[in-house]
MIMARTI-455787 format. One line per field, with one value per residue (C-alpha): x, y, z. Coordinates in Angstrom, 1 decimal, decimal comma, m for minus. Each point is the difference from the previous one (the first is absolute). Example, Ala and Ser with C-alpha at 12.3 -4.5 7.8 and 13.67 -1.06 7.14 Angstrom:
<nodes>
u	[12,3 | 1,4]
v	[m4,5 | 3,4]
w	[7,8 | m0,7]
</nodes>
This chain:
<nodes>
u	[20,5 | m2,3 | m3,7 | m1,5 | m2,1 | 3,2 | 1,5 | m3,0 | 1,1 | m0,7 | 3,0 | 1,2 | 3,9 | 1,8 | m1,3 | m3,5 | m2,5 | m0,3 | m3,7 | m0,5 | m3,0 | m0,7 | m1,4 | m2,8 | m0,4 | m0,8 | m2,4 | m2,0 | m0,2 | m1,8 | m2,5 | m0,8 | m0,6 | m2,0 | m2,6 | m0,2 | m0,9 | m2,9 | m3,3 | m0,9 | 3,0 | m0,5 | 2,3 | 2,1 | 0,4 | 2,4 | 1,6 | 0,7 | 1,7 | 1,3 | 3,2 | 0,7 | m0,3 | 3,1 | m1,4 | 1,5 | m0,3 | m2,6 | 0,2 | 3,7 | 2,4 | 1,7 | m0,9 | m1,4 | 2,0 | m1,3 | m1,4 | m1,3 | m3,6 | m0,1 | m2,3 | 1,6 | 3,6 | m0,9 | m1,2 | 2,8 | 2,8 | 0,3 | 1,8 | m0,9 | m3,1 | m3,0 | m0,2 | m2,8 | m0,1 | m2,0 | 0,0 | m1,8 | m1,6 | 0,2 | 3,1 | 1,6 | 1,9 | 1,0 | 0,0 | 1,4 | m0,9 | 2,5 | m0,3 | 0,9 | 2,6 | 0,1 | 3,9 | 0,3 | m0,4 | 3,5 | 1,2 | m1,4 | m0,4 | 2,3 | 0,5 | m3,4 | 0,2 | m1,1 | m2,9 | 2,1 | 2,0 | m3,0 | m0,8 | 3,4 | 0,0 | m2,8 | m0,2 | m3,7 | m1,1 | m1,2 | 0,7 | m2,3 | m0,1 | m3,4 | m1,6 | m0,5 | m1,9 | m3,2 | 1,4 | 2,1 | m3,3 | m2,3 | 2,2 | 0,3 | m3,5 | m1,1 | m2,8 | m0,3 | 2,8 | 0,6 | 1,5 | 0,0 | m2,7 | 2,3 | 2,1 | m3,2 | 1,1 | m1,3 | 3,3 | m1,3 | m3,4 | 0,7 | 2,8 | m3,2 | m2,2 | 2,2 | 0,5 | m3,7 | 0,2 | m1,7 | 0,6 | 0,1 | 1,3 | 1,5 | 1,3 | 3,3 | 1,2 | m3,0 | 1,6 | 2,6 | 2,7 | 1,9 | 0,3 | 2,2 | 3,2 | 3,2 | 2,9 | 2,1 | m2,7 | 0,5 | 3,6 | m0,4 | m2,0 | 2,6 | 3,1 | m1,8 | m1,0 | 3,3 | 1,3 | m2,3 | 2,0 | m2,2 | 2,0 | 2,8 | m2,3 | m1,0 | 3,2 | m0,1 | m2,8 | 0,9 | m1,8 | 0,5 | m0,6 | m2,6 | m2,2 | 0,4 | 4,0 | m1,0 | m2,2 | 3,0 | 2,3 | m2,4 | m0,2 | 3,7 | 0,7 | m2,8 | 1,0 | 4,2 | m0,6 | m2,4 | m1,0 | m3,4 | m0,9 | m3,2 | m1,5 | m3,5 | m1,4 | 0,2 | 2,6 | m1,6 | 2,4 | m2,3 | 1,4 | m1,5 | m3,7 | 0,5 | 0,1 | m3,4 | m0,5 | m1,1 | 1,2 | 2,7 | 2,5 | m2,5 | 0,2 | m1,8 | 2,2 | 3,3 | 2,2 | 1,1 | m0,3 | 2,9 | 0,9 | m0,1 | 1,5 | m2,3 | m2,2 | m1,2 | 0,9 | m2,2 | 2,0 | m2,0 | 1,8 | 0,8 | 2,2 | m1,0 | 1,8 | m1,4 | m3,0 | 0,0 | m0,9 | 1,0 | m2,0 | 1,3 | m0,2 | 2,4 | m1,1 | 2,4 | 1,0 | 2,4 | 2,4 | 0,4 | m2,1 | m3,3 | m2,1 | m2,2 | m3,0 | 1,5 | 0,8 | m3,2 | m1,5 | 2,6 | m0,3 | m3,7 | 0,7 | 2,5 | m2,0 | m2,7 | 2,4 | 1,2 | m3,8 | m1,1 | 3,1 | m0,8 | m3,6 | 1,0 | 0,4 | m1,3 | m3,9 | m0,7 | m2,6 | 1,4 | m2,9 | 1,6 | 2,9 | m1,3 | m3,6 | m0,8 | m0,8 | m0,7 | m3,2 | m1,6 | 0,2 | 1,8 | m1,1 | 0,2 | 0,7 | 3,2 | 3,0 | m1,8 | m0,5 | 3,4 | 1,2 | 1,5 | 0,1 | m3,3 | 0,8 | 1,0 | 3,6 | 2,2 | 3,5 | 2,7 | m2,1 | 2,0 | m1,6 | 0,3 | m1,2 | 0,0 | m1,7 | 0,5 | m1,2 | m1,3 | m0,3 | m2,3 | m1,4 | m3,0 | m0,9 | 0,8 | m2,3 | m3,0 | 0,7 | 0,1 | m3,5 | m2,0 | m2,0 | 0,9 | 3,6 | 1,1 | m1,0 | 3,3 | 1,9 | 2,5 | 0,5 | 2,2 | 2,6 | m0,6 | 0,9 | 3,6 | m0,2 | m1,1 | 2,8 | 1,7 | m0,7 | m0,4 | 1,7 | m0,2 | 2,1 | m0,4 | 1,7 | 0,0 | m0,5 | m0,5 | m2,6 | 1,5 | m1,4 | m0,2 | 0,0 | 2,0 | 3,3 | 1,2 | 2,0 | 0,6 | 3,9 | m0,6 | 0,6 | m3,9 | 0,3 | 0,5 | 3,4 | 1,2 | m0,8 | 1,7 | 2,8 | 0,2 | m0,3 | 2,2 | 2,7 | m0,1 | m0,1 | 1,0 | m1,9 | m1,8 | m3,7 | m1,5 | m3,4 | 0,6 | 2,3 | m0,9 | m3,7 | m1,8 | m3,8]
v	[m16,6 | 2,0 | m1,3 | m1,2 | 3,1 | 2,2 | m2,1 | m0,1 | 2,6 | 0,7 | 1,4 | m0,5 | 1,5 | 2,5 | 3,2 | m1,1 | 0,6 | m2,2 | m0,7 | m1,9 | m2,8 | 2,2 | 2,4 | m2,8 | m1,2 | 3,2 | 0,5 | m3,4 | 1,7 | 3,3 | m2,6 | m1,7 | 3,2 | 1,3 | m2,9 | m0,6 | 3,8 | m0,6 | m0,7 | m2,9 | m1,9 | m2,6 | m1,4 | m3,1 | 1,3 | m1,1 | 2,1 | m2,3 | 1,0 | m1,2 | 0,7 | 0,6 | m2,7 | m0,8 | 0,0 | m0,9 | 1,4 | m1,5 | m3,6 | m0,1 | m0,6 | 3,1 | 1,7 | 3,3 | 2,4 | m0,3 | 2,7 | m0,6 | 1,3 | 3,3 | m0,8 | m3,2 | 2,2 | 1,6 | m2,2 | m2,5 | 1,4 | m3,3 | 0,1 | m3,8 | m0,7 | m2,3 | 0,8 | 0,4 | 2,0 | m0,2 | 2,6 | m1,2 | 3,3 | m0,6 | m1,0 | 1,3 | m2,9 | m0,5 | m3,0 | m0,3 | m2,8 | m1,1 | m1,9 | m3,9 | m0,1 | m3,4 | m1,3 | 1,4 | 3,7 | m0,8 | m0,4 | 2,9 | 2,4 | m0,6 | m1,0 | m1,4 | 1,8 | m1,3 | 1,8 | 0,9 | 2,1 | 2,4 | 0,0 | 1,8 | 1,9 | 1,7 | m0,1 | m1,8 | m2,3 | m2,9 | m1,5 | m2,6 | m1,1 | 0,9 | m3,2 | 0,2 | 3,6 | m1,9 | m2,3 | 3,0 | 2,9 | m3,2 | m0,7 | 4,0 | 0,0 | 3,7 | 1,4 | 1,4 | 0,4 | 3,3 | 0,4 | 3,0 | 0,3 | 0,2 | m3,2 | m1,9 | m2,8 | m3,4 | m1,5 | 2,1 | m0,8 | m4,2 | 0,8 | 1,1 | m2,6 | m2,5 | 1,3 | 0,2 | 3,5 | 3,0 | 2,5 | 3,9 | 1,7 | 3,6 | 2,5 | 0,1 | 3,0 | 2,5 | m0,7 | 2,8 | m1,8 | 0,5 | 3,6 | 0,1 | m0,1 | m0,6 | 2,1 | m2,9 | m0,6 | 4,4 | m1,1 | m2,6 | 2,5 | 2,9 | m2,1 | m0,9 | 2,8 | 1,7 | m3,3 | 0,0 | 2,1 | 2,2 | 2,5 | m1,8 | m1,0 | 3,7 | 0,9 | m2,9 | 0,8 | 2,6 | m0,5 | m3,2 | m2,2 | m2,5 | 0,2 | m3,6 | 1,0 | 2,2 | m2,8 | m2,5 | 2,5 | 0,2 | m4,0 | m0,5 | 3,1 | m1,4 | m3,5 | 0,5 | 2,6 | m1,2 | m3,7 | 1,3 | m3,3 | 1,5 | 3,3 | 1,2 | 0,1 | 0,3 | 2,5 | 3,2 | 1,6 | 2,6 | 2,8 | 2,2 | m0,7 | m3,2 | 1,7 | 0,7 | m3,9 | m0,3 | m3,9 | 0,3 | m3,1 | m2,6 | m3,1 | 1,9 | 3,7 | m1,8 | 3,0 | m0,3 | 3,8 | 2,1 | 2,7 | 3,3 | 3,6 | 2,0 | m2,8 | m0,1 | m3,4 | m1,4 | m2,9 | m1,5 | m3,0 | m2,0 | m2,3 | m2,4 | m1,8 | m2,8 | 0,4 | 4,1 | 1,9 | 4,0 | 1,4 | 3,5 | 2,0 | 2,9 | 1,7 | 2,2 | 1,4 | m2,3 | 2,7 | 1,2 | 3,5 | 0,7 | 2,2 | 2,1 | m2,0 | m2,9 | 2,1 | 1,5 | m3,7 | m1,5 | 2,5 | 0,0 | m3,5 | 0,3 | 2,6 | m2,4 | m2,7 | 2,4 | 1,3 | m3,5 | m1,1 | 3,1 | m1,1 | m3,4 | m0,9 | m2,3 | m0,4 | 2,1 | m1,2 | m0,7 | 1,8 | 2,8 | m1,0 | m2,0 | m0,1 | m3,2 | m0,8 | m3,4 | m0,9 | 1,4 | m1,8 | 0,9 | 2,5 | m1,5 | 3,2 | 0,5 | 1,4 | m1,2 | m3,7 | m1,2 | 1,7 | m2,6 | 1,9 | m0,7 | 0,2 | 2,2 | 0,8 | m1,6 | 0,9 | m2,3 | m0,5 | m0,7 | 1,8 | 0,9 | 3,3 | 0,2 | 2,7 | 0,9 | 1,7 | m1,7 | 1,1 | m3,1 | 0,8 | m2,5 | 1,4 | 4,0 | m0,9 | m1,3 | 2,9 | 2,4 | m1,5 | 0,4 | 3,2 | m0,2 | m0,3 | 1,7 | 3,8 | m0,5 | m1,1 | 2,9 | m2,5 | 2,4 | m0,6 | m3,8 | m0,8 | 1,3 | m2,8 | m2,5 | m3,0 | 1,4 | m3,2 | 0,7 | 0,5 | m1,9 | 0,5 | m3,2 | 0,4 | m2,9 | 1,8 | m1,4 | 1,9 | 1,3 | 1,3 | 3,7 | m0,8 | m1,8 | m1,3 | 0,2 | m3,2 | 0,5 | 1,3 | 1,8 | 3,3 | 1,6 | 3,7 | 1,2 | 1,5 | m3,2 | m2,2 | 2,5 | 0,2 | m3,7 | m0,7 | 2,5 | m1,9 | 3,6 | m1,7 | m3,0 | 0,5 | m2,6 | 0,4 | m0,2 | 0,2 | 2,5 | 2,2 | 0,3 | m0,9 | 2,3 | m0,2]
w	[25,6 | m1,9 | m0,2 | m3,3 | m0,3 | 0,3 | m2,8 | m2,2 | m2,4 | m3,6 | m1,9 | m3,3 | 0,6 | m0,9 | 1,0 | m0,2 | 3,4 | 2,4 | 1,0 | 3,5 | 0,1 | 3,3 | m2,3 | m1,3 | 3,8 | 1,1 | m3,3 | 1,0 | 3,8 | m1,4 | m1,8 | 2,9 | 1,9 | m2,7 | m0,5 | 3,6 | 0,3 | m2,6 | 1,6 | m3,2 | 0,7 | 2,9 | 2,0 | m1,1 | m3,6 | m1,9 | m3,2 | m3,2 | m2,8 | m3,5 | m1,4 | m3,5 | m2,2 | m2,7 | m3,4 | m3,4 | m3,5 | m1,4 | m0,5 | m0,4 | 3,1 | 0,1 | 3,6 | 0,2 | 2,0 | 3,7 | 1,8 | 3,5 | 1,0 | 1,5 | 3,0 | 1,2 | m0,4 | 2,1 | 2,3 | m0,3 | m2,0 | m1,7 | m3,3 | m1,4 | m2,3 | 1,1 | 3,2 | 3,0 | 3,4 | 3,4 | 2,9 | 3,0 | 0,8 | 3,7 | 0,4 | m3,0 | m0,8 | m3,3 | m2,4 | m3,6 | m2,5 | m2,4 | m3,3 | 0,9 | m3,3 | m2,0 | m0,5 | m3,5 | 1,6 | 0,8 | m3,2 | m2,2 | 3,0 | 2,3 | 3,9 | 2,1 | 3,1 | 3,1 | 2,1 | 2,7 | m2,6 | m0,8 | 3,7 | 0,6 | m3,0 | 0,5 | 3,8 | m0,1 | 3,0 | m2,0 | m3,8 | m1,4 | m3,4 | m2,1 | m0,1 | 3,3 | 0,5 | 0,8 | 2,7 | 1,6 | m0,1 | 1,2 | 3,0 | 1,0 | 0,3 | m1,1 | 0,5 | m3,7 | m2,8 | m1,5 | m3,5 | m2,6 | m2,1 | m3,4 | 1,1 | 0,2 | m2,1 | m0,8 | 1,6 | 3,5 | m0,6 | 0,2 | 3,0 | 1,8 | m0,9 | 0,8 | 3,6 | 0,4 | 1,0 | m0,1 | m2,3 | 0,2 | m2,8 | 1,5 | m1,8 | 1,7 | m2,1 | 1,5 | 3,7 | 0,6 | 1,3 | m3,3 | m0,3 | 3,0 | m1,8 | 2,5 | m0,8 | m1,2 | m2,7 | m1,0 | 0,3 | m2,9 | m1,8 | 0,4 | m0,8 | m3,1 | m1,6 | 0,5 | m2,3 | m2,2 | m2,5 | m1,5 | m0,3 | m1,7 | m2,7 | m0,6 | m0,6 | m2,4 | m2,5 | m3,2 | m3,3 | m2,0 | 2,7 | 0,6 | 3,1 | 1,0 | 0,2 | 2,7 | 1,6 | m0,1 | 1,4 | 2,9 | 0,3 | m0,1 | 2,4 | 2,4 | 0,2 | m0,5 | 2,9 | 2,2 | m0,6 | m1,3 | m2,2 | m0,4 | m1,0 | 1,7 | m3,0 | m3,4 | m0,9 | m1,8 | m2,2 | m2,4 | m1,6 | m2,3 | m0,6 | 1,9 | 3,4 | m0,4 | 0,4 | 3,6 | m0,2 | m2,9 | m0,1 | m0,3 | m3,1 | m2,5 | 0,8 | 1,6 | 0,2 | m3,6 | m1,4 | m0,8 | 2,1 | m2,2 | 1,0 | 1,7 | 1,5 | 3,6 | 1,7 | 2,6 | 1,9 | 2,2 | 1,8 | 3,2 | 1,6 | 2,1 | 3,2 | 1,9 | m1,2 | 1,3 | m3,1 | m1,2 | m2,0 | m1,8 | m3,1 | m1,4 | m2,7 | m2,0 | m3,4 | m2,4 | m0,6 | 3,9 | m1,2 | 0,8 | m2,9 | 1,6 | m0,2 | 1,0 | 3,3 | 0,3 | 0,1 | 2,4 | 2,6 | 0,0 | 0,9 | 2,9 | 1,0 | 0,8 | 1,2 | 2,8 | 0,7 | 0,7 | 2,1 | 2,2 | 0,8 | 0,8 | 3,7 | 2,9 | 0,3 | m3,7 | m1,7 | m3,1 | m1,6 | 1,2 | m2,2 | m3,1 | 0,3 | 1,0 | 3,4 | 2,0 | 0,7 | m3,4 | m3,5 | m2,6 | m2,2 | m3,7 | m2,3 | m2,0 | 2,2 | 3,6 | m0,7 | m0,2 | 3,4 | 2,3 | 3,7 | 1,3 | 3,8 | 2,7 | 0,1 | 2,8 | 1,3 | m1,3 | m3,5 | m2,6 | m3,3 | m3,4 | m1,2 | m4,0 | m1,5 | m3,9 | m2,8 | m3,5 | m3,5 | m1,0 | m3,3 | m0,2 | 3,3 | m1,2 | m2,8 | 2,3 | 1,9 | m2,8 | m1,3 | 3,1 | 0,8 | 3,6 | m0,5 | m3,0 | 1,4 | 2,4 | m2,9 | m1,6 | m3,6 | m1,6 | 3,5 | m0,2 | m3,5 | 1,1 | 2,6 | m2,4 | 0,1 | 3,1 | 2,4 | 3,4 | 3,0 | 3,3 | 3,1 | 2,6 | 3,2 | 3,3 | 3,0 | 3,7 | 2,6 | 2,7 | 3,4 | m1,7 | m3,4 | m2,7 | m0,3 | m3,7 | m1,1 | m3,0 | m1,4 | m3,7 | m1,5 | 0,6 | m1,3 | m3,7 | 1,2 | 1,9 | m3,3 | m2,3 | 2,1 | 0,5 | m3,4 | m1,4 | 2,6 | 2,1 | 3,1 | 1,8 | 3,2 | 1,3 | 0,4 | 3,4 | 1,0 | 2,7 | m2,4 | m3,0 | m0,1 | 1,7 | 0,4]
</nodes>
């Protein structure tokens, strides 16, 4: 007979991916091993994490679409809201705390499950109600409680006070246990990159359609084909000058422009399955043919992308790749202050590489007015690119023992894009065959 851990699998049916609860047990094991290796973490420590809270839209009874808090998901794989979790660092024992729901819940929201249901569903050692957190923690007699700084809410603070226990706020995310991605995680990313359908959206772009129509197609494809109810972030479907807006698609610029012939499109959209997210950007001409200027800008970005990938390998300092190094303060200057990679590269990390060139009018005007910068700009040539927008090429990669594995499966070279959009090729875009570094 299969054990509960063997039966504990997240699966949405059809051809969506099965994810075993064993992945999260392994994550918890790595977390405990990493904490034991930290000299400042005493024996007898217990990790306490708060999951995401179900919220309602303003003062209505309409629930917002729930998405689990990322660190809590990485540790427990739980999809329900308003939960907490604890891990005994010494024994690796896992404890899940679920809300004790009122009888009315069954009327409005559905069946109320017993604690045993969650123990079997997630292969957790113990399950208790959230009302019993203080009592359970007190009986564990931990030397110290560890939690995340960013998740340290008033609710957690009260829990610690009620338990009359010492609190040490430790930035658990800095422990290097989250960087070692199991093969199953990489397969989740790879499979859903293939199912995102961004190439299919590219073929549907034509002059006269709205940017939001392309966003809608992408979301439909992800959900219908891959069970991805969430996107990784707000979809960016910029065309023309909108492709120079780094976080286009927000409420004030809601992917609502009509796409014009001659525009460059910058579609930055990612699907998310079971809190595992992808992050890919494709830039391409609406009509399927690059002009000389579009080609020059695009190939400069593609060259940068491949140069960065070629420099990535285990134990390489991030400064060798993008200018930021673990252990030093970030440089508060344009072009550098937003770089996110601030640590040493390790094997099996999953990273995003996203160089771009953007023609942003207010920044160009500022540079032209700067004595230190204006001498480097040919304003006659620059005028030609006013309104061009921007180009970003964004790929997800996994760090291997001797370099990187490219996980993205989309047309990348100018020739591939033009052939693909002209229906001159039906071949799949494999990271190995069509995207040489």
